[in-house]
N, C-alpha and C positions, 0 to 999 in steps of 0.2 A: 249301329244297327242292323238285322238281320230281318231279311226278307226269305219267305219258302214264296214258291210259283214259279212257271211255266216260264223259261228266254223264247221267245218268238221269231222267225226272220218274218220284216214284213215285206212287199215286195210290192212296189210302189209307181202306177202308173204316171202320174204328177197329173200332167194339164188331162191329159185323153184315158177312154174309158178302157175297164179291164179287157173286153168283149173286143177290142178294136187295135189294143194295141201292141208295139213291137216291141219297146224296150221298157225295162221295168227298176230303178232304182232300191237297194235293200239298205231297212233300216233295224235295228234293233227295237222291238217293244216285249211283251205281257205284264197284264197287270201291276202283279204283285211287284219283282221287276222292276216295274215304271218306277216306282218309292225310292226304292233304292236308289236304282240310276240318277235321279235328279238329283240326292240329299248328297250322293256322294260328286256329281257334277257340279251341283247347280251352290249349292249350300256347302260343300266342302268337309262331309261330314266318314269316318269310320262308316263305311255299309259293307255287307256280303251277301250274297245270292246264294241257298241252297234249293237247288236243283237237279234234274237231270239229264244227258245229253247222251246220243246214243254217237258216239266216237268212228264218223266220219267227217269227211269234207266242211258239211252242210256242220254238224255241231261243233269244227271247232272254230267253223267260221263264228258263228251264234258267240262261242267264248274269247275272242277278240273285239268282240263288239264290249261283253261286258268287261275284259282287259281294257279300252280306251274309255270305257265308261267311269273310272278308276273306281269299282266295285272288287272286291273280293271275289276270288273263283276258285281257293282251294277247297269249298265245300261243292261242287258241283259232283257229283254223281255220273262218272263215266261207264256205259253201258255198252256191249257190242253190239256196232250196227245192222239191221236183215231190215227183212220185209217186216217182223213183227216188233223190232223194235224201232223208230223214226224219231224225227227231229218236225218239230209242231211249225209251222209256215203257214200266212194268209196274205191275200189279195186284197188290197182295197183300192176305189177310187173318193179321191174327198167327196163329191158332190159342188154343188154350185146355185146358188140363185133357189128354186124350185127342185131341183133333182136333187133330192138327200144324197147322204152319203154310201156307200153298197158296199159288203167285204164276203169273201168268200177265203173260207177256212179247210186247212188241210190239216187235221191232229188227231187223224185216229191211231192207235201204238202207237203211239211218244212219249218216249223213257220213260219222261215225268210223271204222268198214267199211272204206271207200273208200281213208284213208291211204295213201299207196306213199310207197316210200324215193325220197331224193329233194326234196321238197315242202317239210321244217319244215329249218330253216338253224339243226341240231343244236350248232352247234361257237358261232355266236355266243350261243342262247342258254347252256348250258355255259361258256363263254369269256367271255363278258362280264355275267352275270349272276351270277358268285361264289355258283354253286352247289355245295353240301358232300353233299348225295345225291340219288340218282334215281331215281324207284321206279312200277315196271310189274306186271304177271302174268297171268298166264294165262286171267284175264277176258278181258283185250286179245286179247291174242294168238288167244284162239277165235274173235274177229269177224266175218273174215275170211280166205282167201289170202294175203294183201299185211300182215294186220296184225303176224306174224310179224318178218317180215322187217324192220317199223318196228321195233317194239321192239328186235331187234337191233340197226342204227342205231344207236341211240338208245343203249343201254346201251357201245357199242365207246366213243362219242363222248365220254361223260362220264366213261369209263374214262379216255378219253386226260387230257383235263382236269380229271383228281384228281379225280373224286366219287364217293363210295360209292354203290354199283349194290345195290338191292336187291331180290328178286323173288319174290312170290306163286306159288304151285301152286294157287290156286283153282282149281274145276272146275267149270264147269255144266254140266247135264246138256243144256240147255236148247238152248244152244250147241253140241254134240258129238252130240247123238245121232243125228243124220244124218250124220256125217263121222268116223264110227268110235268114238265114242265116247272112254273113256279111255284103252283105248289110243293112240289117237289122241293125246288131248291128252299123254299123258304122252310120246312121242316129238317133239310141239314143245315143252315144256318141256326133256326134255332133250336141244334144240339150242341150245336162249339160255340154261341154266345156268351152259356156263363162261364167261360175259359176270358174271356174277352174285358177289357180294363174299356176299353176306347172304339167303340164303333163307327165309321161311314157309311151314312145311312141310316133315314130312319124308317119304319115301318108304320104302316097308316097312317100318311103323311106328303099333302101334296104340295110339290119340290117344285111348284113352276115361282118365277119370281114374282109374277103380277099377282100370285094369290095371297102373297105371304102373309098369313096372321102369325105376329112374335107370342103372343097365349093361346094362338093351336099347336105353332111347334114345340111349346112348352108341356104341352098335353098329351105329345106324339111320345115327347121323350121320358115325360116322369112314367108312362106304359111302360116302356121299353126297359126303366131302370126299373122299375119293382116288379114285371117278369124275371129282369136277370139283374141281382140285386148289386150286382160287384162292379155291375157298368160305370163308369164314373165321367163320362167324357158321351156323348152323344153330336154327331157332326153330320152336318148336307152341305151340298153347292143348291144352290137356289139355280133356276134355266128357265131364259125364254127361247124359244125356237123362233125368229120370225120367219128366216127362212136358213138355207145350207149354211150361206157369208155370213148371216149376221144373226147374230145371241145379243143376249142379257145376261149379264150371272152376276152372282153374289155367293154369298155365304152362313152357315150359320152355324152353333156349337154352343151347346148348354154342361154345365157342371154347375154343381154345388147348388142347383137353385136360381141361378142365373142363366139366361140367354145370353150373345155375344154373338152380332149382327157387324156384316162386312158390311160394307158401303155399296151400293148399286153401281155397274159399270153399264151400260144401256149402248146398245146398237152395236157393237164390238163388231171389228169387221173379225170375219172365221177366212183362216188359206183352210187347219184343221183343226178339226177340234176333240180327234183320238186319241186318250191320256188325258183331257185336261181334267177332270175327275181323281187322276194317279197324281198329277201335279198338286191342284191343295191337301192334299194327306201329306205331299212330301212337305208343304208348306207348311201348314200348319205340325206336325211333325220334327220340322225344325225349330219352330219356335218354343215349342214348349222343350225340349231337347238345349237348347242356347239358355234356357229359363226365364224368358221371356213372358209377360201375362197373355192372358183371356183372348183379349184384344190383336194384341199384334201378332197373335196365332194365329188365327181365324184373318186377318186382314192380309198377313202374311199368302196366308195359302190359296185366297180369292187373289191374289193381285198373280201368283205365278199361274192361275190359270189359265189368266187372261191371256199371261204373256206368251205362255204351251202355245192356244191356238192360234198365233201367229207366226208361226214355223212350221215345216213339215218336218212328219216321222210322228212317233208314236210319242215322244220325249221334248223337255224344253232344252233350247238353246238358252235361256235368259241368262244373268247372272246376278249373285245376288246385291247385288248396288242396284241394279234396272229392275228387280220386284222391289226394293223398297224405296228407291224413288216415284215409284208407280202410286205405291201404297201412299209416299206423302204426297199425290198429286199433279206430277208429271205424265205431262202428255205426251202426243206425236210429233214435238217439234225435235230440230235436229239439234245434235251434240256435239259444237265445233270445239 
């Protein structure tokens, strides 16, 4: 599985606030990268990340995180670092109770935002690497004026070489607020969705768990597949945010006229919600790559998302055994 996206360094004050912290713990993150990381680390699949980094100490630190995750780094594009070519970083406090998570991004002029069409040999990556799945999304597409074209180029070439193509509708206000907001982001997504087989996120659908209606989801999914006929699968997490520390979560998937819904996880104690949507995506992709049925895939994604919220950082610290145990109804009892 190959992902196209940014690798970010995350600076986490843990139990402190950003504006009062003196010590930060560093994690790796980045929406599309998170999916490749979990598939490698949790589900033991071969994955690679296509990205660009500035060749300096921070870039090499990001590379070291990717190495440790077991993700192939051979397709990282290295650019000379400087004030105009940087590596993306961000700071986040997790939130607690009624205090919501808060973040501060520093990702202007990053190396990956400077990628242009024709710079990456996608034919070689997909043709010689035996790629079965390609993943990218709205975060990468929102990085600059050139990144949507790079995503389009990659998606077209992936399809030509027989890979399944997935696209996440992820929206980041920090990327789009000065570029037209959600309306502009949706316009870019609509330009890219014709080249996707699987989409994470459903347009014109209320994804609150307490408001879930299977028929409404079916109608939203059928509207999307009508507009984008090559879409085969439409997926979404279902979430209820009671507080920063307590969520409800499930997930749903539409394919071939059928709706598959995961069981509800109510009143989950949340340590860190960031990356849980990416965890869902990786679990669902694992299920399909492992040739499981759609019910298994959506249950796997939902269980993995729940477990991802119990550990710090953008990424999951779960194991496949833990994911499957939770799918089968295991709770928080000690395992001796």
